[in-house]
Residue, then its C-alpha position, 0 to 999 in steps of 0.5 A: m183356749f177356744p176362740r170366741y164364738p157369735r153370741a146370742s142377741g137379745r136381753r135373754a142371752r142370760g135367761a132361758e129362752r122360748p122354744g120355737k122363736g126365729a131368732g133363737m134358732q138362728d143364734f144357736r146354728r151361727i155359734a154352730d156354724a163358727l165352731a164347724a168352721d174351726i173344726s174344718a180348719g183344724r183349730l178344733r182337732p179330732g178328738e178334742r174335748l169341748p168345754p162344758q156346756r155351761r162354761f161354754a155358756r157363761r164364756h159366750r154370755i148365752a143361755a145354757s139351753t142355747a149351748a145345749r142346742v149348738y153341741g146338739e147341732l155339731v152332734r147332728r152334723g157328725l162334727a160331735v159325739g157326747e159321751v155321758g159322764r165325759g163331755t163332748f168331743v169333737r169327731s175324728r176327719p177322714a183324711p190323714a196325713e202321711p200313711a205309715l203303711a206303704e198303700p200307693g197314692g196315700a191310699r187309706v187301709d178300710l178297716e171300716l167297710i165288711f165287703p168281702l171281694l176276693d181275687g178271681q172272683a170277678e172272673l168267676l161271676a163273669r163266666s157264670l153270668t155270661p148267659l144272662l147277656a144273650p138276647r133272649a135272656l136279656a130281653a126276658a130280664l128287662p120287664p119289672a119284678g114284683s117282691a113275689g119274684t119268680p118260681a125259679a127264683r124262690a126255689a133257689a133262695a130257699r135252698l140258699l136260706a135252708r140251715a140245720d132245722w130250718a128251711p123255709e117255704p118257697r112260696g112264701l118268700l119275698f125278695a128286696g132290691s138290697g138287704r137294706q131295702a128287705i129290713a127297711a120293709a120289716v120295720s115299716a110294715l111291723v112297727p108303725a110310725g111313733e111305735r117302738l122298735g127294741v134293739e140290741e143296744l150295739t146294733y147295725p147303724v143302718v138299722k137306726g138311720i132306717a128307724e129315724r126316717l120311718g118315725v120309729e123310736v129304737v128302743p136299746l135292750a141290754m146285752d151280755e157276752d151271749g148277746l141280748l138279754p131276754d129279761a132286758l126284752r121282757a122289761a122294755h116290752r111291760t114298761t112300753r110296749l114294744s111292737a117288734l124286734y131287730v135282732q142280730p142272733a149270730l155274727h152280730n155286727p159289730l160284736g162278731t158273737t153268735m148267741p149260744a142255742a141256750r140263749r137262742a132258745e129263751l129269747a124265742a120262749v120271750l117272743d112267744e111269751l110276749e106275741l112279738p115279732a122279730v126280724e132276724d139279721a142273717v146276712y152273715s148265715f153263709l159264714h156258719d151253721e147256726p140253726p136260726l131263731a126262726a127255727l124256735a120261733p117260726e110264727r114270730t121270726t121274719v128272716v132278713d138275708s141278702l147277697s151283698k156279702r157272699i156274693a158282691p154289693g153290685l150284684t146283690l138282692g135282699l131276702l125275706a122269709p116272713p111267717p105266713a101271717q106276716a106276708g101280706r104286710l110285708a109285701s105291701a110294705l115293698r110295694s109301697g117302699g118302691w123296694s121290689p128287686p130288678r128282674f136282673a138281679l133275680d135271674a142273677a141270682v138263680q143263675l149264681l145260686e144254681d150252677g154252684t158259683a155262689d157255694a164256691l164263693a162262700a166256701a173261699k169266704r168261710a176260709d177267707a175270713a178264718a184266715r183273716q180271723a187268726r191275723v187278729r188273734e196273732r197281732l192283737a193278742g194280749w188285747a181285748v179283742h172279741g169275735d166269733p172265729r168266723a166273723y169278718h169283723c172283729w170288737w176291740e175294747l181300747p185300753p185306757p187312757w184311750r177313747a174311741e174317738t181319739f183312736v180312731a183319730a190316731a189310726a186315721r193319721r196312720g192311714i187306717a180307718v176303723t169305726p168307733a163304738a158311738a156309731f153302733t150305740a143305740g140311743s143316747g147311751r154312752a158309748p163303750h171305749a171301743v172300735r170295730l174291725a172290719l177285716a174284709a176289704p185290704p189284702v191279707g198282707t196290709l191287713d198284717e201290717a195295719l193290725r201291727t200298726l194298730a196294736a203299737l198305737a194302743a200300747g201308746s198314749p193320747e198324749d203321746d200321739g199329741t191327740e189329747 
């Protein structure tokens, strides 16, 4: 049984509310606060289904519109998730009970974040960066830097970004403090507030947050096993004009898939047909050798990359390779957003790229990612797990009767953190019953045991786990 919550006051409790009335706003938030308290106290458990909104409204003698606001407020706070056709469910809480894995101090096994840091990496970086700590080098790195960086940084970044059939012009490159800032600058430059940005229906969650803060509407575009459907892009643009497209052709996050050459060519043709600019997220480009979309649509595509994955989050730098026609707008966006890079980050990047440290790290991480994917193929054999064997993540379509939220909650009770599909779902569409597994963070042995534990969990049912 669900507890009763404060009901809306006034004579309109049985009818429709007038929007914007202060009393109504306070009423729904007071009810949401009471539900939030029950979630925090554990009286409403992760994965538990809330009553249908109309039943909740009748039980608490409030208007149906008030119940909808209550549930919407819980979703906004990250305490619940709505699944079209199924209802609203309490989201998983991050605090696990006794971890099943042998982790010291009750530490969680992190299969949420993709930041590969290898054994011995700190020592390798220290040797490379020691010359930058000399007084003269450090003094040169203290003044601010602009979005155009330095000639040395542009030359080094051009060599880094170059791939089969494509190499950017060094003088056109721009820099940001991070890859996220580079994406924000590209969206800000290409999509005015109030206009529409096309994205894959499952996409990098940060893009959704960036769009919301910029007042940009995100338009989810249908996909298949090869990636974004060009016809879906065409149809969305012709329905109501898009201003730009954000796309991940290679090692897609969260799906881990790579768009085949024929699909990239078809997508490039549609971009030219619609005269539509695209932002190509290439942050995982160091793990593969696929030619970028920019090689096929050079006048339409801005390539965005960073050093967060190939080097480290603490030594990152955002890179942008725009078409000449878009470079001015992007540079203005970087300046106005305060997203220009620190000079020390530029100098550190040049040092790491020129002395071979960055290449050595990239090679080691390619081998590491492949080894971790091999563990996935072994431990999760027979399950519907998808992903490029070169990627640091994979996508798991859960078997029935598991839902993503209940599986995440059950995994958390075993000390393992995974990410539900709802985190990546663009728009208000129904999230698939799937989770993303990020493979980079734990030691390989710990990853292996975590995968064993998750396989055993999936073989059971929510009822066995006490989740339902």
